[in-house]
C-alpha positions as CSV (number, residue, x, y, z in Angstrom):
1,X,47.6,1.3,199.1
2,X,49.6,-1.9,198.6
3,X,51.2,-3.9,201.3
4,X,53.6,-6.8,201.7
5,X,53.4,-9.5,204.5
6,X,56.7,-10.8,205.7
7,X,56.6,-14.3,207.0
8,X,58.5,-15.0,210.3
9,X,62.2,-15.0,209.6
10,X,64.0,-17.6,211.7
11,X,67.5,-17.0,210.5
12,X,69.5,-14.8,208.1
13,X,72.7,-15.9,206.4
14,X,74.7,-14.9,203.3
15,X,76.4,-12.1,201.4
16,X,74.8,-8.8,200.3
17,X,76.2,-6.5,197.7
18,X,74.8,-3.0,198.3
19,X,73.5,-0.4,195.9
20,X,75.5,2.8,195.8
21,X,75.2,5.3,198.6
22,X,72.4,7.8,198.0
23,X,74.4,10.6,199.5
24,X,77.5,9.9,197.3
25,X,75.4,9.2,194.2
26,X,73.6,12.6,194.2
27,X,76.7,14.5,195.2
28,X,78.7,12.7,192.5
29,X,76.1,13.4,189.8
30,X,75.9,17.1,190.7
31,X,79.6,17.7,190.9
32,X,80.3,15.7,187.7
33,X,77.8,18.0,185.9
34,X,79.5,21.1,187.2
35,X,83.1,19.8,186.5
36,X,85.3,20.5,183.6
37,X,85.6,17.2,181.7
38,X,83.8,13.9,181.5
39,X,83.3,11.7,184.6
40,X,82.5,8.0,184.8
41,X,80.5,7.2,187.8
42,X,80.3,3.5,188.8
43,X,77.9,1.7,191.3
44,X,75.5,4.6,191.0
45,X,72.3,4.1,193.0
46,X,69.3,3.5,190.9
47,X,66.4,5.0,192.8
48,X,63.7,7.7,192.8
49,X,66.0,10.2,194.4
50,X,68.8,9.8,191.8
51,X,66.3,9.7,189.0
52,X,65.0,13.1,190.1
53,X,68.5,14.5,190.3
54,X,69.4,13.1,186.8
55,X,66.2,14.6,185.3
56,X,66.9,18.0,186.8
57,X,70.5,18.0,185.7
58,X,69.5,17.0,182.1
59,X,66.9,19.9,182.3
60,X,69.9,22.1,183.1
61,X,71.7,20.9,179.9
62,X,73.9,18.2,181.3
63,X,74.6,15.1,179.1
64,X,74.3,12.0,181.2
65,X,74.5,8.6,179.6
66,X,73.4,5.6,181.7
67,X,74.2,2.0,181.0
68,X,71.3,-0.5,180.6
69,X,71.2,-1.2,184.3
70,X,71.3,2.5,185.3
71,X,74.3,1.9,187.7
72,X,77.0,3.4,185.5
73,X,76.9,6.9,184.2
74,X,79.0,9.0,181.8
75,X,78.5,12.7,182.7
76,X,79.8,15.5,180.5
77,X,80.4,18.5,182.8
78,X,79.7,22.1,182.1
79,X,83.0,23.4,183.8
80,X,81.0,26.3,185.3
81,X,77.5,27.3,186.4
82,X,74.7,26.0,184.3
83,X,73.1,28.1,181.7
84,X,69.4,29.0,182.4
85,X,67.2,26.4,180.7
86,X,64.1,27.1,178.7
87,X,62.0,25.2,181.3
88,X,62.7,26.9,184.6
89,X,60.3,24.8,186.7
90,X,61.9,21.9,188.6
91,X,60.2,19.0,190.3
92,X,62.4,16.9,192.7
93,X,59.8,14.5,194.3
94,X,60.9,13.9,197.9
95,X,64.7,14.0,197.2
96,X,66.2,16.3,199.8
97,X,69.7,15.6,198.5
98,X,68.6,17.1,195.2
99,X,66.2,19.9,195.9
100,X,68.4,21.6,198.5
101,X,71.7,21.9,196.5
102,X,69.8,22.8,193.4
103,X,68.1,25.6,195.3
104,X,71.5,27.0,196.0
105,X,72.8,26.7,192.5
106,X,69.7,28.3,191.0
107,X,70.3,31.3,193.3
108,X,73.7,31.7,191.7
109,X,72.2,31.6,188.1
110,X,70.6,34.4,186.2
111,X,66.9,33.9,185.8
112,X,63.6,33.3,187.7
113,X,63.1,29.6,188.7
114,X,60.5,27.6,190.5
115,X,61.4,24.4,192.5
116,X,59.0,22.0,194.0
117,X,58.5,18.5,195.3
118,X,55.8,16.0,196.2
119,X,53.3,16.2,199.1
120,X,56.0,14.9,201.6
121,X,58.6,17.4,200.4
122,X,56.1,20.2,200.8
123,X,56.1,19.5,204.5
124,X,59.9,19.3,204.9
125,X,61.6,22.5,206.2
126,X,63.9,24.5,204.0
127,X,63.7,27.9,205.8
128,X,67.2,27.8,207.3
129,X,68.6,27.3,203.8
130,X,66.5,30.1,202.3
131,X,67.4,32.4,205.2
132,X,71.1,31.7,204.5
133,X,70.7,32.4,200.8
134,X,69.0,35.7,201.6
135,X,71.9,36.7,203.8
136,X,74.1,36.2,200.7
137,X,71.9,38.4,198.6
138,X,69.4,35.9,197.1
139,X,65.7,36.7,196.6
140,X,63.5,33.6,197.4
141,X,59.8,33.5,197.8
142,X,57.6,30.8,199.3
143,X,54.8,30.0,196.9
144,X,52.5,28.1,199.4
145,X,53.4,27.3,203.0
146,X,56.1,29.5,204.7
147,X,59.3,27.6,205.3
148,X,58.7,24.8,202.9
149,X,58.7,24.2,199.1
150,X,57.6,25.2,196.5
151,X,59.9,28.2,196.0
152,X,60.4,30.9,193.5
153,X,64.1,31.9,193.2
154,X,65.2,35.2,191.6
155,X,68.7,34.1,190.6
156,X,71.9,35.9,189.9
157,X,72.1,38.1,193.0
158,X,74.3,35.8,195.1
159,X,78.0,36.7,195.1
160,X,79.3,35.1,198.3
161,X,79.9,36.6,201.7
162,X,79.2,35.8,205.3
163,X,76.3,33.7,206.4
164,X,75.0,32.3,209.7
165,X,73.0,29.1,209.7
166,X,71.6,27.0,212.6
167,X,73.0,23.5,212.7
168,X,70.3,21.6,214.6
169,X,67.9,20.6,211.7
170,X,69.9,19.1,208.8
171,X,73.4,18.8,207.5
172,X,71.9,19.0,204.0
173,X,71.5,22.8,204.2
174,X,75.2,23.3,205.0
175,X,76.2,20.6,202.4
176,X,74.2,22.6,199.8
177,X,76.0,25.8,200.6
178,X,79.4,24.1,200.6
179,X,79.0,22.5,197.1
180,X,77.6,25.7,195.5
181,X,79.5,28.6,197.0
182,X,82.9,27.7,195.5
183,X,81.3,28.8,192.2
184,X,80.4,32.2,193.6
185,X,82.5,35.2,192.6
186,X,83.5,36.0,196.1
187,X,84.7,33.8,199.0
188,X,82.2,32.9,201.8
189,X,82.3,32.3,205.5
190,X,79.6,30.1,207.0
191,X,79.1,30.2,210.8
192,X,77.1,27.4,212.4
193,X,74.8,28.3,215.3
194,X,74.6,25.6,218.0
195,X,75.5,22.0,217.5
196,X,75.8,20.8,213.9
197,X,73.9,17.5,213.4
198,X,75.1,14.6,211.2
199,X,78.7,15.8,211.0
200,X,79.8,12.6,209.1
201,X,77.7,13.7,206.1
202,X,79.7,17.0,206.0
203,X,82.9,14.9,205.9
204,X,81.4,13.1,202.9
205,X,80.7,16.5,201.2
206,X,84.1,17.9,201.8
207,X,85.7,14.6,200.8
208,X,84.0,14.4,197.4
209,X,84.5,18.1,196.8
210,X,88.2,17.5,197.2
211,X,88.1,14.6,194.7
212,X,86.7,17.1,192.2
213,X,89.4,19.6,192.8
214,X,87.6,22.2,195.1
215,X,88.6,23.1,198.6
216,X,86.8,24.3,201.7
217,X,87.9,24.2,205.4
218,X,86.4,24.3,208.8
219,X,87.1,24.9,212.4
220,X,85.4,22.1,214.5
221,X,82.3,22.2,212.2
222,X,81.4,25.7,213.6
223,X,83.1,28.0,211.1
224,X,83.6,27.1,207.4
225,X,85.7,29.0,204.9
226,X,84.8,28.6,201.2
227,X,87.0,30.4,198.6
228,X,85.1,31.7,195.7
229,X,85.9,31.6,192.0
230,X,86.8,27.9,192.0
231,X,86.2,25.4,189.3
232,X,85.3,21.7,189.7
233,X,87.6,19.3,187.7
234,X,86.6,15.8,186.7
235,X,88.6,13.1,188.4
236,X,88.0,10.9,185.3
237,X,86.2,8.2,187.2
238,X,84.6,7.9,190.7
239,X,83.4,4.7,192.3
240,X,80.4,5.1,194.7
241,X,80.6,3.0,197.9
242,X,77.7,0.8,198.9
243,X,75.2,2.6,201.0
244,X,76.1,2.3,204.7
245,X,72.6,3.4,205.8
246,X,71.1,0.6,203.7
247,X,73.7,-1.8,205.2
248,X,72.3,-1.2,208.7
249,X,69.2,-3.3,208.0
250,X,71.3,-6.4,207.1
251,X,73.7,-5.7,210.0
252,X,70.8,-5.4,212.3
253,X,69.2,-8.6,211.0
254,X,72.4,-10.5,211.5
255,X,72.8,-9.2,215.1
256,X,69.3,-10.6,215.8
257,X,69.2,-13.8,213.9
258,X,72.3,-15.0,212.1
259,X,75.3,-13.9,210.1
260,X,75.7,-11.5,207.1
261,X,78.6,-10.3,205.1
262,X,78.1,-7.0,203.3
263,X,80.4,-6.5,200.3
264,X,81.4,-3.1,198.8
265,X,81.7,-1.5,202.1
266,X,84.9,-1.7,204.2
267,X,86.4,-0.5,207.4
268,X,87.8,2.6,205.8
269,X,84.4,3.8,204.4
270,X,83.9,7.6,204.2
271,X,80.3,7.2,205.4
272,X,79.4,8.0,208.9
273,X,76.5,5.5,209.1
274,X,79.1,2.7,209.3
275,X,79.3,3.7,213.0
276,X,76.1,1.6,213.3
277,X,78.2,-1.5,213.7
278,X,79.9,0.1,216.8
279,X,76.4,0.2,218.3
280,X,75.7,-3.4,217.3
281,X,79.0,-4.4,219.1
282,X,77.9,-2.5,222.2
283,X,74.6,-4.4,222.1
284,X,76.4,-7.7,222.0
285,X,76.8,-8.7,218.3
286,X,80.2,-9.8,216.9
287,X,81.6,-7.6,214.1
288,X,84.4,-8.3,211.7
289,X,85.8,-5.3,209.8
290,X,87.6,-6.1,206.5
291,X,89.1,-3.8,203.9
292,X,86.3,-4.5,201.4
293,X,83.5,-6.1,203.5
294,X,81.9,-6.0,206.9
295,X,80.6,-9.1,208.8
296,X,78.1,-9.1,211.6
297,X,77.2,-12.2,213.6
298,X,74.4,-12.8,216.1
299,X,75.0,-12.1,219.7
300,X,73.1,-12.0,223.0
301,X,71.7,-8.5,222.7
302,X,71.3,-6.0,225.5
303,X,69.8,-2.6,225.7
304,X,72.1,0.5,225.4
305,X,72.0,4.2,226.2
306,X,73.4,6.0,223.1
307,X,73.7,9.4,221.6
308,X,73.1,8.9,217.9
309,X,73.1,12.5,216.6
310,X,75.8,11.6,214.2
311,X,73.8,8.7,212.6
312,X,70.1,9.7,212.7
313,X,69.1,7.4,209.8
314,X,70.8,4.3,211.1
315,X,69.4,5.2,214.6
316,X,66.0,4.0,213.3
317,X,67.5,0.5,212.8
318,X,68.8,0.6,216.3
319,X,65.3,1.2,217.5
320,X,64.0,-2.0,215.9
321,X,67.0,-4.1,216.9
322,X,66.2,-2.9,220.5
323,X,63.0,-5.0,220.3
324,X,65.2,-8.1,220.6
325,X,67.5,-6.9,223.4
326,X,67.5,-7.6,227.1
327,X,66.5,-4.4,228.9
328,X,65.5,-0.9,227.6
329,X,67.3,1.1,225.0
330,X,67.6,4.8,225.0
331,X,68.4,6.8,221.8
332,X,69.3,10.4,222.5
333,X,69.9,13.6,220.5
334,X,67.7,12.7,217.5
335,X,65.5,15.8,217.3
336,X,65.9,15.9,213.5
337,X,63.9,12.6,213.3
338,X,61.0,15.0,213.5
339,X,61.9,16.9,210.3
340,X,62.9,14.1,207.9
341,X,60.8,12.5,205.1
342,X,58.1,12.3,207.8
343,X,57.9,12.8,211.6
344,X,60.1,9.8,212.2
345,X,59.7,10.1,216.0
346,X,56.0,9.6,215.6
347,X,56.3,6.9,213.0
348,X,58.8,4.8,215.0
349,X,56.9,5.2,218.3
350,X,53.6,4.2,216.7
351,X,55.1,1.1,215.1
352,X,57.0,0.0,218.2
353,X,53.9,0.4,220.4
354,X,51.9,-1.7,217.9
355,X,54.5,-4.4,218.2
356,X,54.1,-4.4,222.0
357,X,57.0,-2.4,223.2
358,X,56.8,0.2,225.9
359,X,57.8,3.5,224.4
360,X,58.5,6.9,225.8
361,X,59.5,9.9,223.6
362,X,60.7,13.4,224.4
363,X,61.7,16.3,222.2
364,X,64.9,14.6,221.1
365,X,64.9,11.1,222.5
366,X,63.1,7.7,222.5
367,X,63.1,5.0,225.2
368,X,62.2,1.5,224.0
369,X,61.3,-1.3,226.5
370,X,61.1,-4.5,224.5
371,X,58.1,-6.9,225.0
372,X,58.3,-10.5,225.9
373,X,56.9,-11.4,222.4
374,X,56.1,-9.3,219.4
375,X,52.6,-8.9,218.1
376,X,51.5,-9.7,214.5
377,X,50.7,-6.2,213.2
378,X,50.5,-4.0,210.2
379,X,53.0,-1.1,210.0
380,X,52.2,2.2,208.5
381,X,55.2,3.7,206.8
382,X,54.0,7.2,206.3
383,X,55.6,7.2,202.8
384,X,59.1,6.9,204.5
385,X,61.5,4.3,203.0
386,X,63.5,4.0,206.2
387,X,60.4,3.3,208.3
388,X,59.5,0.5,206.0
389,X,63.0,-1.0,206.0
390,X,63.6,-0.6,209.7
391,X,60.3,-2.4,210.6
392,X,61.0,-5.3,208.3
393,X,63.4,-6.6,211.1
394,X,60.3,-7.1,213.3
395,X,59.6,-10.2,211.2
396,X,62.3,-11.9,213.2
397,X,60.0,-12.0,216.2
398,X,58.2,-15.2,215.0
399,X,55.1,-13.3,213.8
400,X,54.1,-12.2,210.3
401,X,54.5,-8.5,209.8
402,X,52.6,-6.5,207.2
403,X,54.4,-3.4,205.8
404,X,52.0,-0.9,204.2
405,X,53.2,1.0,201.1
406,X,56.4,-1.0,200.6
407,X,57.0,0.7,197.3
408,X,58.3,3.8,199.3
409,X,61.6,2.0,199.4
410,X,62.1,3.1,195.7
411,X,63.5,6.3,197.2
412,X,66.8,4.6,198.0
413,X,66.6,0.8,197.7
414,X,63.9,-0.4,195.2
415,X,64.6,-4.2,195.6
416,X,65.2,-4.1,199.3
417,X,62.6,-6.8,200.1
418,X,64.0,-9.1,197.4
419,X,67.5,-8.8,198.9
420,X,66.1,-9.4,202.4
421,X,64.3,-12.5,201.2
422,X,67.6,-13.8,199.6
423,X,69.3,-14.1,203.0
424,X,66.3,-15.2,205.0
425,X,66.2,-18.9,205.9
């Protein structure tokens, strides 16, 4: 396993232009492939997750032309469901934003398909989505561990209808149903049991569906109505915003040790993770919101007690910023940390304790009591890109920090450590 050692970072300063949002990139690629017409996607994220999506869409017969940098794409859409390909076995790595919607689409298509991922994906839950598809008439079989990929999907039996799905694990399950069911022959009603997590990601989904000419509605995120027999239409071009989740690391670094302006992400962003800057303000940082950029400036940080169910990814950055605050920080309502790319509750608690923090965890919360000084340690990332990037901020504690397996950031931000170095004094 490789590692990278970050020298102590005394100050951060400068501008950052972000790669495109992973959520918007994979949604844009998928809907462009289903749409009638050709779509030009700009500021596309170039990462492992988008590469897996592009490979699968090409396998399904989509023509996708990338520029030499891989950040602009011309996608010729099908205008309907895909035709069954000759190769009916799909591999999606650890890309949840790819494997879950493709599982839904394959259930609508005639044929027998297998869909799989890497060792980490084979531990990630998909049972709630499979149960939902079975309620709609699909036939899905687990090939190894119950509740996780790989799956065998007997397609062509899903027509739409009523489905009930728990909302407490992942918004990606509901997003996958929302994007695929407009193509079903009948309309669908989706009822959410309990509290729906990560609601801003559903707003992203409904927003981009609207840009591609398809409608769905909801009542307070508890009941969704999806008319069937719809067709996606290309908007001609679609620009992908900079990734707000990735922005959180630079905003957090600035709150601790300097001043950073992030370009390509403004106050009217559609991404819920921009709410991270609200937390930085509560902790004492100064934030300037512009139409096409956001600035964060260092402040005297204090601990907070926050419910971050709506931004679970960015909540990990809050946990590392808490190391530099006065007093404890409590992050609540983050149960789904436990079912992400790894058990993030365990990963974050382990790293924070190594660094010297007092840590208490419960089923859905973490309490972080910052130490007087941070320890020089090595951080295990458990193959999780967000663990690696979050703990890079620990280098601002005047000790070298070793990050194991830094290449895991290829999932969403391959040159993250280079960009961090570019603003580090």
